[in-house]
C-alpha positions in Angstrom: 134.1 127.7 165.8 137.1 126.0 164.4 137.2 123.2 162.0 140.4 121.2 161.1 141.3 120.7 157.3 143.6 118.3 155.9 145.0 119.3 152.6 147.4 117.0 150.8 147.9 118.9 147.6 148.6 122.7 146.9 145.8 122.7 144.2 143.3 121.2 146.2 142.2 123.6 148.9 139.0 124.4 150.6 137.7 126.5 147.5 134.1 126.6 147.8 133.9 124.8 151.3 136.2 127.7 152.6 134.0 130.4 151.1 130.8 128.9 152.8 132.7 128.5 156.0 133.7 132.2 155.9 130.1 133.0 155.4 129.2 131.1 158.6 132.0 132.6 160.6 133.8 129.1 160.9 137.6 129.4 161.3 139.5 126.8 159.2 142.9 125.4 160.5 144.4 124.1 157.4 147.1 121.4 157.9 149.3 121.0 155.0 150.5 117.6 154.8 152.2 118.2 151.4 154.5 120.6 153.4 155.4 118.4 156.1 152.8 119.6 158.8 152.0 117.0 161.3 148.4 115.4 161.7 147.2 116.6 165.1 146.8 113.4 167.5 143.4 112.0 168.5 143.8 113.9 171.9 143.5 117.1 169.9 140.4 116.2 168.5 138.3 118.1 171.1 139.7 121.3 170.0 137.8 121.3 166.7 134.2 121.5 166.0 134.5 119.4 162.6 137.0 117.7 160.4 137.3 118.4 156.6 139.7 115.8 154.6 140.3 117.0 151.1 141.4 115.2 148.3 145.1 114.1 146.8 146.4 112.2 144.1 148.0 109.5 146.4 146.2 106.2 147.3 144.2 106.1 150.6 146.7 103.2 151.8 150.0 104.6 150.4 151.3 104.9 154.0 154.8 104.0 152.9 155.4 107.3 150.6 152.8 109.1 152.9 152.9 108.0 156.6 150.4 110.8 157.6 147.7 108.9 156.2 147.5 106.2 159.0 147.3 109.2 161.5 144.5 110.8 159.5 142.4 107.5 159.4 143.1 107.3 163.2 141.7 110.8 163.6 138.6 109.8 161.2 138.1 107.0 163.1 138.0 108.6 166.4 135.9 111.5 165.0 133.1 109.0 163.8 133.1 107.3 167.3 132.8 110.7 169.1 130.1 111.9 166.4 132.4 114.8 165.4 131.1 116.1 162.0 133.5 115.2 159.0 133.4 115.9 155.5 135.6 113.7 153.2 136.2 114.7 149.8 137.5 112.1 147.2 140.5 110.9 148.7 138.9 112.2 152.1 136.1 110.0 151.4 138.2 106.8 150.8 140.1 107.5 153.9 136.6 107.9 156.0 135.3 104.8 154.6 138.5 102.7 155.5 138.6 104.5 159.2 135.0 103.2 159.6 135.6 99.6 158.5 135.3 99.7 154.8 138.1 98.7 152.3 139.9 100.3 149.4 139.4 99.0 146.0 140.8 99.2 142.6 138.7 101.2 140.4 137.5 100.4 136.7 139.7 103.2 135.1 139.8 106.8 136.2 136.5 108.7 136.2 137.4 112.5 135.3 135.9 115.8 134.4 132.4 117.2 134.7 129.8 114.8 135.2 126.9 113.8 137.3 125.7 111.2 140.0 122.3 109.8 140.9 120.9 110.1 144.1 119.6 106.9 145.8 116.3 107.0 147.7 118.1 107.6 151.0 120.2 110.4 149.3 116.9 112.0 147.9 115.6 112.1 151.6 119.3 113.2 153.1 119.4 116.7 154.9 122.6 117.4 153.0 122.5 116.2 149.6 118.6 115.5 148.9 117.9 119.3 147.9 120.3 119.1 145.2 118.2 116.9 143.3 119.1 114.0 141.0 121.1 113.8 138.7 123.4 116.0 140.5 126.3 117.8 138.6 129.8 116.8 140.0 133.5 117.0 139.2 134.9 113.5 139.2 138.7 112.9 139.5 139.6 109.7 140.8 140.4 105.9 139.9 140.3 104.2 143.4 136.9 103.3 145.0 135.7 101.7 148.4 133.5 99.3 150.0 130.6 100.9 152.1 131.5 100.8 155.5 129.5 98.9 158.0 126.5 100.9 159.1 126.9 103.5 156.3 124.0 104.9 154.3 124.5 104.8 150.4 123.8 108.2 149.1 124.8 108.5 145.5 125.9 106.4 142.5 126.3 106.2 138.7 126.9 104.0 136.1 130.8 104.1 136.2 131.0 104.0 140.1 128.6 102.3 142.5 129.8 104.2 145.5 129.7 108.0 145.4 128.8 109.3 148.6 127.7 107.9 151.9 126.8 108.9 155.5 128.0 107.5 159.1 125.4 108.6 161.6 123.9 112.0 160.9 127.0 114.1 160.3 129.9 112.3 158.8 130.1 112.4 155.0 132.1 111.0 152.4 131.8 112.2 148.6 133.8 110.6 146.0 133.3 113.6 143.8 134.4 117.2 144.1 131.9 120.1 144.7 134.2 122.7 145.6 136.0 123.6 142.5 134.2 126.2 140.1 135.7 127.4 136.7 138.4 129.4 138.1 140.0 126.2 139.8 139.3 123.9 137.1 140.9 126.3 134.6 144.1 126.4 136.4 144.0 122.4 136.2 143.4 121.7 132.9 147.0 120.0 132.0 146.4 117.8 135.2 143.4 116.0 133.6 143.2 113.6 130.6 142.8 115.8 127.3 139.5 114.5 126.5 138.0 115.2 130.2 134.9 117.5 130.0 136.1 120.5 131.9 134.1 123.4 130.8 134.5 126.5 133.1 130.9 127.4 132.9 129.9 123.8 133.6 132.3 123.9 136.6 130.5 126.9 137.8 127.3 125.2 138.0 128.8 122.4 140.0 130.4 124.9 142.4 127.0 126.8 143.0 125.4 123.3 143.7 128.3 122.8 146.1 128.0 125.7 147.9 124.3 125.1 148.8 125.5 121.3 149.7 128.2 122.9 152.1 125.6 125.2 153.5 123.3 122.3 154.3 126.2 120.3 155.7 127.3 123.0 158.0 123.6 123.5 159.4 123.6 119.6 160.1 126.9 120.2 162.0 125.7 123.2 163.9 122.4 121.3 165.0 125.0 118.7 166.5 126.6 121.3 168.5 123.6 123.0 169.8 121.7 119.5 170.3 
């Protein structure tokens, strides 16, 4: 199995997602858009079993400075239409929401550091997020948000941002937060966060542990589609 990964920044790689993919024997083809690698065309979608779109510091509609974003949204729109599994993380969740008919919105200030989200009733019943329980520990690192796309299922929220996670169909997920970064990753990023952001490495390791279980369930859902 081969999954396509869109990576926008050197420090926002697959991390825990990649570790779980390796457990499952999944090969990740990582496209480094920050190094000028082109986004595969929609015609190339059939070569992949799923798509993962990671985070980044740019805005999801900053096409003038980052023209590859339009190609990513087109690829995500096609993936949703063809029911190809998708996992969008932070920026990736915003791109997925826009590709499916939602809108990018200005947030109410940045949300940074270790925190939590509450699962909605649908989130508690969800095959991927539900077993994590509520509240679920996460790493926040965003300031933009999005409107829920038509037909999407709202999975998670908190007091700062109503839109924290959603599902389209059965196997396309957008999570506004990070679950892939543990203490080692967070330690290297301390200077990139606000000074008062809670970033205890032990707490980050708890987030990453929860995340690995979430990613295992996500790949299970994706595998069920491929064998269905």
